[in-house]
C-alpha positions as CSV (number, residue, x, y, z in Angstrom):
1,M,37.0,-26.0,-16.7
2,L,34.7,-26.5,-13.7
3,D,36.9,-24.4,-11.5
4,L,37.0,-21.5,-13.9
5,E,33.1,-21.8,-14.3
6,A,32.7,-21.4,-10.6
7,L,35.0,-18.5,-10.4
8,G,33.5,-16.8,-13.5
9,L,30.0,-17.1,-12.3
10,Q,31.0,-15.8,-8.9
11,K,32.5,-12.6,-10.4
12,A,29.9,-12.1,-13.2
13,A,26.8,-10.4,-11.8
14,R,23.3,-10.3,-13.3
15,I,23.9,-12.5,-16.4
16,H,20.7,-12.6,-18.4
17,S,19.0,-16.0,-18.3
18,A,19.3,-16.3,-22.1
19,Y,23.0,-16.3,-21.7
20,L,23.6,-18.3,-18.6
21,Q,24.4,-21.6,-20.4
22,S,26.6,-19.6,-22.9
23,A,28.6,-18.0,-20.1
24,R,29.3,-21.4,-18.6
25,N,30.4,-22.7,-22.0
26,L,32.6,-19.6,-22.5
27,F,34.4,-20.3,-19.1
28,H,35.0,-23.9,-20.2
29,Y,36.4,-22.9,-23.5
30,L,38.8,-20.3,-21.8
31,A,40.1,-23.0,-19.5
32,L,40.6,-25.5,-22.3
33,R,42.5,-22.9,-24.4
34,R,44.9,-22.0,-21.6
35,R,46.7,-25.3,-22.2
36,E,48.9,-26.7,-24.9
37,M,46.6,-29.1,-26.7
38,R,48.4,-29.9,-29.9
39,P,50.2,-33.1,-28.8
40,I,47.0,-34.5,-27.4
41,Q,45.1,-33.6,-30.6
42,E,47.4,-35.6,-32.7
43,R,47.1,-38.7,-30.5
44,L,43.3,-38.4,-30.5
45,S,43.2,-38.1,-34.3
46,A,45.3,-41.2,-34.6
47,L,42.7,-43.1,-32.7
48,G,40.0,-41.8,-35.0
49,L,38.5,-39.6,-32.3
50,S,37.6,-36.0,-32.1
51,S,40.7,-33.8,-31.8
52,L,38.7,-31.2,-29.9
53,G,39.4,-28.7,-32.6
54,R,35.8,-27.8,-33.2
55,T,34.4,-27.7,-29.7
56,E,33.7,-24.0,-29.4
57,S,29.9,-24.1,-29.0
58,H,29.8,-27.3,-26.8
59,V,33.1,-27.6,-24.9
60,L,32.3,-29.8,-21.9
61,T,30.0,-32.1,-23.9
62,S,32.9,-32.7,-26.4
63,V,35.4,-33.4,-23.6
64,N,33.1,-35.8,-21.9
65,K,32.3,-37.7,-25.2
66,V,36.1,-38.1,-25.9
67,L,36.7,-39.3,-22.3
68,E,34.0,-41.8,-22.6
69,A,35.3,-43.2,-25.9
70,L,38.9,-43.4,-24.4
71,H,37.6,-45.3,-21.4
72,R,35.8,-47.7,-23.6
73,L,38.8,-48.2,-25.9
74,A,40.9,-48.8,-22.8
75,Q,38.2,-51.2,-21.4
76,I,38.0,-49.1,-18.3
77,P,34.6,-48.4,-16.6
78,V,33.3,-45.0,-17.7
79,P,33.1,-42.8,-14.5
80,E,29.8,-41.1,-13.7
81,C,29.9,-37.4,-14.6
82,K,29.2,-35.4,-11.5
83,A,29.0,-32.1,-13.4
84,P,26.5,-32.1,-16.2
85,A,27.5,-30.1,-19.3
86,P,25.5,-26.8,-19.8
87,I,25.1,-27.8,-23.4
88,N,23.4,-31.1,-23.7
89,G,24.3,-32.3,-27.2
90,F,26.3,-31.0,-30.1
91,E,23.3,-29.3,-31.7
92,E,22.3,-27.3,-28.7
93,G,25.3,-25.0,-28.8
94,R,24.6,-24.2,-32.5
95,M,20.9,-23.6,-31.7
96,L,21.8,-21.1,-28.9
97,L,24.0,-19.2,-31.3
98,K,21.1,-19.2,-33.8
99,Q,18.6,-18.0,-31.2
100,H,20.9,-15.2,-30.1
101,T,21.6,-14.1,-33.6
102,E,17.9,-14.0,-34.4
103,A,17.3,-11.9,-31.3
104,L,19.7,-9.3,-32.5
105,L,19.4,-9.4,-36.2
106,G,16.1,-11.0,-36.9
107,P,15.4,-14.3,-38.8
108,P,17.8,-15.2,-41.6
109,P,16.8,-14.6,-45.2
110,A,15.4,-17.5,-47.2
111,K,18.5,-18.6,-49.1
112,R,21.4,-17.9,-46.7
113,N,22.3,-18.0,-43.1
114,A,24.6,-15.0,-42.8
115,R,23.0,-11.6,-42.8
116,I,24.3,-8.6,-44.8
117,M,24.6,-5.2,-43.2
118,V,24.9,-2.1,-45.4
119,T,26.3,1.3,-44.4
120,M,24.1,4.2,-45.5
121,P,25.6,7.0,-47.6
122,T,24.4,10.6,-47.1
123,E,22.4,10.2,-50.4
124,A,20.1,7.6,-48.8
125,A,18.4,10.4,-46.7
126,D,16.9,11.9,-49.9
127,D,16.8,8.8,-52.2
128,P,14.2,6.3,-51.2
129,R,14.8,4.4,-54.4
130,L,18.3,3.5,-53.2
131,V,17.0,2.2,-49.9
132,E,14.4,0.1,-51.8
133,Q,17.1,-1.3,-54.1
134,L,19.2,-2.3,-51.1
135,L,16.3,-4.0,-49.4
136,A,15.2,-5.8,-52.5
137,N,18.7,-7.1,-53.2
138,G,19.2,-8.7,-49.7
139,M,20.1,-6.0,-47.1
140,D,19.2,-7.4,-43.7
141,C,20.4,-4.6,-41.5
142,M,20.8,-0.9,-42.2
143,R,23.8,0.7,-40.6
144,I,23.8,4.4,-39.8
145,N,27.1,5.9,-38.8
146,C,26.4,8.7,-36.3
147,A,29.8,10.2,-37.1
148,H,28.2,11.5,-40.3
149,D,25.0,13.4,-41.2
150,D,22.5,14.5,-38.5
151,A,19.3,13.4,-36.8
152,S,17.2,14.8,-39.6
153,A,19.0,12.8,-42.2
154,W,19.0,9.6,-40.1
155,K,15.2,9.9,-39.6
156,R,14.6,10.2,-43.3
157,M,16.8,7.1,-44.0
158,I,14.9,5.1,-41.4
159,G,11.6,6.4,-42.8
160,H,12.6,5.3,-46.3
161,L,13.5,1.8,-44.9
162,R,10.2,1.4,-43.1
163,D,8.3,2.4,-46.3
164,A,10.3,-0.2,-48.3
165,E,9.6,-2.9,-45.7
166,Q,5.9,-2.3,-46.3
167,S,6.4,-2.6,-50.1
168,F,8.4,-5.8,-50.0
169,G,6.8,-7.5,-47.0
170,R,10.1,-8.1,-45.1
171,K,11.8,-6.7,-42.0
172,C,15.2,-5.1,-41.8
173,R,17.0,-4.1,-38.5
174,V,18.6,-0.7,-37.9
175,L,22.0,-0.4,-36.3
176,M,23.1,3.1,-35.3
177,D,26.9,3.3,-34.8
178,L,27.9,5.8,-32.1
179,A,30.8,8.0,-33.1
180,D,33.9,7.5,-31.1
181,P,36.5,10.0,-29.7
182,K,38.5,9.8,-33.0
183,L,42.0,11.1,-32.8
184,R,42.9,12.9,-36.1
185,T,45.5,15.2,-37.6
186,G,44.7,19.0,-37.5
187,P,44.7,21.4,-40.4
188,I,47.7,22.3,-42.5
189,E,48.6,25.8,-43.7
190,P,47.1,26.4,-47.2
191,G,49.6,26.1,-50.1
192,D,50.1,28.4,-53.1
193,Q,47.3,29.9,-55.1
194,V,48.1,28.1,-58.3
195,I,46.0,26.4,-60.9
196,K,47.3,23.9,-63.5
197,W,45.5,22.5,-66.5
198,S,46.4,19.9,-69.1
199,P,44.7,18.6,-72.2
200,R,44.1,14.8,-72.5
201,R,46.7,13.0,-74.6
202,N,47.0,9.5,-76.0
203,L,50.1,7.2,-75.6
204,L,51.8,9.0,-78.5
205,G,51.4,12.4,-76.8
206,Q,48.8,13.6,-79.2
207,V,45.9,15.8,-77.8
208,T,42.7,13.8,-77.7
209,A,40.6,16.4,-75.8
210,P,41.5,20.0,-74.9
211,A,41.5,21.3,-71.4
212,R,38.2,23.2,-70.5
213,I,38.5,26.5,-68.7
214,W,35.6,28.3,-67.1
215,M,36.0,32.1,-66.9
216,F,33.7,34.1,-64.7
217,P,33.4,37.7,-63.2
218,E,35.7,37.8,-60.2
219,K,33.1,39.6,-57.9
220,Q,30.2,37.3,-59.0
221,A,31.5,33.8,-58.4
222,S,29.7,31.4,-60.7
223,A,30.2,27.6,-60.5
224,A,30.9,25.9,-63.9
225,P,27.7,24.2,-65.2
226,S,29.8,21.1,-66.2
227,P,33.2,19.7,-65.2
228,A,36.0,22.2,-65.8
229,D,39.8,21.7,-65.7
230,A,40.2,25.3,-64.3
231,C,38.0,28.1,-63.1
232,L,39.4,31.6,-63.5
233,P,38.1,34.8,-62.0
234,V,38.6,37.9,-64.3
235,Q,37.3,41.5,-64.6
236,V,33.7,41.6,-65.9
237,S,34.3,44.5,-68.3
238,W,37.1,42.6,-70.0
239,L,35.0,39.4,-70.0
240,D,32.0,41.0,-71.6
241,R,34.0,41.9,-74.8
242,L,35.1,38.3,-75.3
243,T,33.4,36.5,-78.2
244,V,33.6,33.0,-79.5
245,G,36.8,32.5,-81.5
246,D,38.8,35.1,-79.6
247,R,42.3,34.0,-78.5
248,I,43.8,34.9,-75.1
249,V,47.6,34.8,-74.6
250,F,49.6,34.9,-71.4
251,D,53.0,34.0,-70.0
252,D,52.5,31.2,-67.4
253,Q,54.6,30.7,-64.2
254,R,57.3,28.9,-66.1
255,G,57.7,31.9,-68.4
256,L,56.2,30.0,-71.4
257,R,53.9,31.7,-73.8
258,C,50.5,30.0,-73.7
259,E,47.2,30.5,-75.5
260,I,43.5,29.6,-74.9
261,R,40.5,30.1,-77.3
262,V,37.0,31.1,-76.4
263,V,34.5,28.5,-77.5
264,E,31.2,29.4,-75.8
265,S,29.4,32.3,-74.1
266,V,27.2,31.6,-71.1
267,G,25.7,34.9,-69.9
268,Q,28.6,36.9,-68.6
269,C,30.8,33.8,-68.4
270,R,32.9,32.2,-71.0
271,W,34.2,28.7,-71.9
272,A,37.7,28.4,-73.3
273,E,39.9,25.5,-74.4
274,A,43.6,24.9,-74.3
275,V,45.8,22.3,-76.0
276,R,48.9,23.1,-73.9
277,T,49.6,22.6,-70.2
278,A,49.8,25.9,-68.2
279,Y,50.3,27.1,-64.6
280,V,48.7,30.4,-63.5
281,T,48.5,32.4,-60.3
282,P,46.7,35.5,-59.1
283,G,47.9,38.5,-61.1
284,T,48.7,36.5,-64.3
285,T,48.1,38.9,-67.2
286,L,45.7,37.8,-69.9
287,R,45.7,39.5,-73.2
288,Q,42.9,39.3,-75.8
289,R,44.6,39.0,-79.1
290,V,43.3,41.5,-81.8
291,G,43.3,40.6,-85.4
292,K,46.2,38.4,-86.7
293,K,49.1,40.1,-84.8
294,K,52.3,38.1,-84.2
295,Q,52.3,36.1,-81.0
296,R,54.8,38.2,-79.2
297,D,53.3,41.5,-80.4
298,T,51.1,42.6,-77.5
299,K,50.6,46.2,-78.6
300,G,47.0,47.2,-78.6
301,C,45.9,44.0,-76.8
302,R,43.1,44.3,-74.2
303,K,44.6,43.2,-70.9
304,T,43.3,42.0,-67.5
305,K,44.8,40.2,-64.5
306,L,43.5,37.1,-62.8
307,G,41.8,37.6,-59.5
308,P,42.3,35.5,-56.3
309,L,42.5,31.7,-56.8
310,P,41.8,29.0,-54.3
311,S,44.8,27.9,-52.2
312,Q,46.0,24.4,-53.1
313,E,45.6,21.7,-50.3
314,Q,49.1,21.3,-48.8
315,V,50.4,17.9,-47.7
316,L,53.4,16.7,-45.6
317,I,55.7,14.3,-47.3
318,L,57.3,12.0,-44.8
319,N,60.2,9.6,-45.2
320,V,61.7,7.0,-43.0
321,G,64.1,8.8,-40.6
322,D,62.2,12.2,-40.7
323,T,61.1,14.0,-37.6
324,L,57.4,15.0,-37.2
325,I,56.3,17.4,-34.4
326,L,52.7,16.9,-33.1
327,T,51.4,20.2,-31.8
328,H,48.2,21.6,-30.2
329,D,45.3,21.2,-32.6
330,K,44.9,25.0,-33.1
331,V,48.4,25.3,-34.6
332,A,48.3,24.8,-38.4
333,G,50.6,22.2,-39.7
334,R,53.4,22.9,-42.2
335,P,55.9,20.9,-44.2
336,A,59.6,20.7,-43.2
337,Q,61.7,23.8,-44.0
338,L,64.8,23.0,-46.1
339,D,67.9,25.0,-46.8
340,V,69.5,25.5,-50.3
341,D,71.2,22.2,-49.9
342,N,67.9,20.4,-49.3
343,K,68.9,19.9,-45.6
344,E,66.2,20.1,-43.0
345,I,66.2,23.3,-41.0
346,M,62.9,22.8,-39.2
347,P,61.0,19.5,-39.1
348,A,57.4,19.1,-40.4
349,Q,54.7,19.7,-37.8
350,I,51.0,19.1,-37.6
351,G,48.3,19.5,-35.0
352,R,45.8,16.9,-33.7
353,T,42.5,16.6,-32.1
354,L,42.0,15.6,-28.5
355,P,44.8,17.6,-26.9
356,T,44.5,15.7,-23.6
357,I,46.4,12.7,-25.1
358,F,49.8,14.4,-24.4
359,A,49.4,13.3,-20.8
360,D,48.9,9.7,-21.8
361,V,51.7,9.0,-24.2
362,R,55.3,8.0,-23.4
363,A,58.6,8.0,-25.2
364,G,59.3,4.7,-26.9
365,E,55.6,4.1,-27.8
366,T,54.5,3.6,-31.4
367,I,52.2,5.8,-33.4
368,W,50.5,5.4,-36.7
369,F,48.9,7.8,-39.1
370,N,46.5,7.6,-42.1
371,D,45.2,4.0,-41.6
372,G,48.6,2.6,-40.9
373,K,50.4,3.9,-44.0
374,I,52.8,5.9,-41.9
375,G,54.4,4.6,-38.7
376,G,56.6,6.2,-36.1
377,V,58.1,6.1,-32.6
378,I,57.5,8.8,-30.0
379,E,60.9,10.2,-29.0
380,L,60.1,13.1,-26.8
381,V,56.9,14.2,-24.9
382,E,56.6,17.9,-23.9
383,S,53.7,19.9,-22.5
384,Q,52.9,21.5,-25.9
385,Q,54.3,19.0,-28.4
386,V,55.3,15.4,-29.1
387,T,58.3,14.6,-31.2
388,V,58.0,11.5,-33.5
389,R,60.6,9.7,-35.5
390,I,59.1,8.2,-38.7
391,T,60.0,4.5,-39.0
392,Q,57.6,3.3,-41.7
393,A,56.8,4.9,-45.1
394,R,57.2,4.0,-48.7
395,E,60.6,4.6,-50.3
396,C,59.2,7.5,-52.3
397,G,57.7,9.1,-49.2
398,E,54.2,9.0,-47.8
399,K,51.7,11.9,-47.9
400,L,50.0,13.0,-44.6
401,R,47.0,15.3,-44.9
402,A,44.6,17.0,-42.5
403,D,41.9,15.0,-40.8
404,K,43.7,11.6,-41.0
405,G,43.4,9.0,-38.3
406,I,46.0,8.6,-35.6
407,N,46.5,5.3,-33.7
408,L,48.4,4.8,-30.4
409,P,48.3,1.1,-29.8
410,D,50.9,1.1,-27.0
411,S,49.4,4.0,-25.1
412,T,46.7,3.8,-22.4
413,L,44.5,6.7,-23.4
414,R,42.2,8.1,-20.7
415,L,39.4,8.9,-23.1
416,P,35.7,8.3,-22.4
417,A,34.1,5.6,-24.5
418,L,31.0,7.8,-24.8
419,T,31.8,11.3,-26.1
420,E,29.5,14.3,-25.5
421,K,28.2,13.9,-29.0
422,D,27.4,10.2,-28.3
423,I,25.4,11.2,-25.2
424,R,23.5,13.8,-27.3
425,D,22.8,11.2,-30.0
426,L,21.6,8.4,-27.6
427,P,18.0,9.7,-27.2
428,F,17.5,9.5,-31.0
429,V,19.2,6.1,-31.1
430,A,17.1,4.7,-28.3
431,A,13.9,5.9,-29.9
432,H,14.6,4.8,-33.5
433,A,17.2,2.1,-33.7
434,D,17.1,-1.7,-33.0
435,I,20.8,-2.0,-32.2
436,V,23.4,0.4,-31.0
437,G,27.0,0.0,-32.2
438,Y,29.5,0.8,-29.4
439,S,32.8,2.3,-30.7
440,F,36.0,2.6,-28.6
441,V,34.7,0.1,-26.0
442,R,37.7,-1.1,-23.9
443,D,36.5,-2.7,-20.6
444,A,33.4,-3.9,-18.7
445,D,33.0,-0.4,-17.1
446,D,32.4,1.0,-20.5
447,V,29.6,-1.5,-21.1
448,D,28.1,-0.7,-17.8
449,E,27.9,3.0,-18.6
450,L,26.1,2.4,-22.0
451,E,23.6,0.1,-20.3
452,A,22.9,2.6,-17.6
453,R,22.3,5.4,-20.0
454,L,20.1,3.3,-22.2
455,H,18.1,2.3,-19.1
456,V,17.4,5.9,-18.3
457,L,16.2,6.5,-21.9
458,G,14.0,3.5,-22.0
459,G,16.4,1.8,-24.4
460,E,16.8,-1.6,-22.6
461,H,15.3,-3.3,-25.6
462,L,18.2,-2.3,-27.8
463,G,20.8,-4.9,-28.8
464,I,24.4,-3.8,-28.2
465,V,27.2,-4.5,-30.6
466,L,30.7,-4.2,-29.2
467,K,33.1,-2.9,-31.8
468,I,36.5,-4.5,-31.3
469,E,38.8,-1.9,-32.8
470,T,41.6,-1.5,-30.3
471,R,44.2,-3.8,-28.9
472,G,42.8,-3.2,-25.4
473,A,39.3,-4.3,-26.5
474,F,40.7,-7.5,-28.0
475,E,42.7,-8.3,-25.0
476,Q,39.6,-7.8,-22.8
477,L,37.2,-9.6,-25.1
478,P,36.1,-12.3,-22.6
479,S,35.4,-9.7,-19.9
480,L,33.5,-7.6,-22.4
481,L,31.3,-10.5,-23.5
482,V,30.5,-11.4,-19.9
483,A,29.5,-7.8,-19.2
484,S,27.3,-7.6,-22.3
485,M,25.6,-10.9,-21.3
486,R,23.5,-8.8,-18.9
487,T,21.5,-7.8,-21.9
488,P,19.1,-10.1,-23.8
489,C,20.9,-9.7,-27.0
490,D,24.4,-8.7,-27.9
491,G,27.0,-9.0,-30.7
492,V,30.5,-8.2,-31.7
493,M,31.8,-6.3,-34.7
494,I,35.4,-7.0,-35.9
495,A,36.4,-3.5,-37.0
496,R,39.4,-4.8,-39.0
497,G,40.8,-1.5,-40.2
498,D,41.7,0.0,-36.8
499,L,42.3,-3.5,-35.3
500,A,45.0,-4.2,-38.0
501,I,46.8,-1.0,-37.1
502,E,46.5,-1.6,-33.3
503,C,47.6,-5.3,-33.4
504,G,49.8,-5.2,-36.5
505,F,48.7,-6.1,-40.0
506,E,50.7,-9.4,-39.9
507,R,48.6,-10.4,-36.9
508,L,45.2,-9.5,-38.2
509,A,44.3,-13.0,-39.6
510,E,45.3,-14.6,-36.2
511,V,43.3,-11.9,-34.2
512,Q,40.1,-12.2,-36.2
513,E,40.3,-16.0,-35.8
514,Q,40.6,-15.7,-32.1
515,I,37.6,-13.4,-31.9
516,L,35.5,-15.8,-34.0
517,W,36.4,-18.7,-31.7
518,I,35.8,-16.8,-28.4
519,C,32.4,-15.5,-29.7
520,E,31.3,-18.9,-30.9
521,A,32.1,-20.3,-27.4
522,A,30.0,-17.5,-25.9
523,H,27.2,-18.1,-28.6
524,V,27.6,-14.4,-29.5
525,Q,27.1,-13.4,-33.2
526,V,29.9,-11.7,-35.1
527,I,29.8,-9.0,-37.7
528,W,32.7,-9.1,-40.2
529,A,33.4,-5.5,-41.1
530,T,35.8,-3.1,-43.0
531,Q,36.6,-3.1,-46.7
532,V,34.5,-6.1,-47.7
533,L,34.3,-6.1,-51.5
534,E,35.3,-2.5,-51.4
535,G,36.6,-2.6,-55.0
536,V,33.1,-3.6,-56.2
537,A,31.4,-1.0,-54.0
538,K,33.6,1.9,-55.2
539,D,34.7,0.9,-58.7
540,G,32.4,-2.0,-59.7
541,L,35.2,-4.5,-59.9
542,A,36.5,-6.9,-57.2
543,S,40.0,-8.2,-56.8
544,R,40.8,-11.9,-56.2
545,A,41.9,-11.0,-52.7
546,E,38.5,-9.3,-52.0
547,V,36.6,-12.3,-53.2
548,S,38.7,-14.6,-51.0
549,D,38.1,-12.3,-48.1
550,A,34.3,-12.4,-48.7
551,V,34.5,-16.2,-48.8
552,T,36.1,-16.2,-45.4
553,S,33.5,-13.8,-44.0
554,Q,30.9,-16.5,-44.4
555,R,32.2,-17.9,-40.9
556,A,30.6,-14.8,-39.3
557,E,26.8,-14.4,-38.7
558,C,26.8,-11.0,-40.4
559,V,28.9,-9.2,-43.0
560,M,29.1,-5.5,-43.4
561,L,29.4,-3.6,-46.7
562,N,30.5,0.0,-46.7
563,K,29.0,2.7,-48.9
564,G,30.1,3.2,-52.5
565,E,28.8,4.2,-55.9
566,H,28.2,0.6,-56.9
567,I,26.9,-0.6,-53.5
568,V,24.0,-2.5,-55.0
569,K,26.3,-4.5,-57.2
570,A,28.5,-5.2,-54.2
571,L,25.4,-6.4,-52.3
572,Q,24.4,-8.7,-55.1
573,T,27.9,-10.1,-55.4
574,L,28.2,-10.8,-51.6
575,D,24.8,-12.4,-51.5
576,N,25.8,-14.8,-54.2
577,I,29.1,-15.7,-52.5
578,L,27.5,-16.3,-49.1
579,Q,24.8,-18.5,-50.6
580,R,27.4,-20.6,-52.4
581,M,29.8,-21.0,-49.5
582,Q,27.4,-21.9,-46.8
583,S,27.0,-25.5,-48.1
584,H,30.9,-25.8,-48.0
585,Q,31.7,-24.3,-44.6
586,H,30.2,-23.7,-41.2
587,K,32.4,-21.9,-38.8
588,K,35.6,-24.0,-38.5
589,R,33.8,-27.1,-39.9
590,S,34.1,-28.1,-43.5
591,M,30.8,-29.4,-44.8
592,L,31.2,-32.5,-47.0
593,R,28.6,-32.0,-49.7
594,P,29.0,-34.1,-52.8
595,L,31.7,-32.7,-55.1
596,E,31.0,-32.7,-58.8
597,L,34.7,-33.1,-59.5
598,A,34.8,-36.3,-57.5
599,S,31.9,-37.7,-59.6
600,R,33.7,-37.0,-62.8
601,F,36.6,-39.4,-62.0
602,P,37.6,-41.6,-63.8
């Protein structure tokens, strides 16, 4: 441990005085964890001593105390310690972590230790009431994702927060998350111009509500004033003569005779209702029925044809064993082309952003799409395309759409951590934020670049949060922490979505544990992020797995909630869980508060 401390301090330049003790403790922990400790742990536990399993924040102190106890048990004189520990006492390590957390995120709220960070939706720019509700219900840090909205919207969000702070008499930090060079799928050729509508039915197939169809003049597009199952453009002269109660018949694309009935006039537009499912395309002939003519008798009916309809979004359906061609981002994607026997003639293809990656990938490397739902192996790399063999998808096939994320965990991508957009956004961030979130950080040089740019902008006061979202960042975590210790306050965000894809879903629990351990040894606070209580935020109801995940998040110093329609309820739920759990658990240590169950026996 002492040797690694000497080597680490020699290589680490300009560590801030607030982190010098923490850096030494981190080096000690790294040295300890290079060794197989499990046999020693069992023997120490058998003697009633510390097994060194909770030494993260005070490593050398713990080792010295165990050595002292062993010498006394063996009745051997305790040797004089020639290297005093940087952490003098078990509480000092915890206090350092507390001080560093308060420097970054401010003091903790009254009833819990962990902070709560909330991602702002676009609506927060024009809804001060939403920001007030979030602050009133326990938000400790506002997160603004610079990949969305613009400087004008960000400024309004922050302005609403500052006003709410005045109203409630409490402070809230602002973290602005820089957008990263996100690799995504390109556009896909538009599909057919076809519209389908269906009435609502109960379990017996009986119609409970007809489909609502909005008809408007084709040269005067008019949005439906309320939700519609279909919007149809038709000739204005034909539309003007429709009255409530008129019936319109047509043959849909299946050759079935269908009918809709006019139920309301709104200016030159009409509402109609249908009790049967139908499929229509541009050019479908609509006939206004006159009198009580028989359904097949169209003689004398007023006719019109449907105008242009919006093209349907097309998706690629990929199965295990399929071939997918990645092309230049300007080439529109298309599904696989099949012959009459359903055999593939040409494989599916899709473009992607960041065309320079073709030079960085190699055959045999893995590739993932759409948050890890689709996996593949690169089989061939050419100048203008990459051939991928699909190795993971559901049995029924998986859908791939435009603008979905691509991950290349095995590839060394020569992409800048700071994009041109990030550099344009930094002046605003330096002037308005308290903390900058650093996406796609991979090594110490990336940290150096951000610090240098902030220095030029007068942003040295900003805290820096390193987002650990790639395998490379995880593997370089100790070096990243040492580099960030040149600033007075820093932190780490576990971006568990991308990290799960990069490291493998089955390894995520292990990886996030290791990040928690290493950061505690460095006395660096951790933000637990991605899909925390997502079911509550989006749908108002949590699953058991989400609640268990939220319970585990209490081991971090801050927990992040993403946006959703029920975000206030998600915030209230998380606040309750964190308050309950902090009396039971602190980091890796179980807290032995009195148990009511124990008191009830016998």
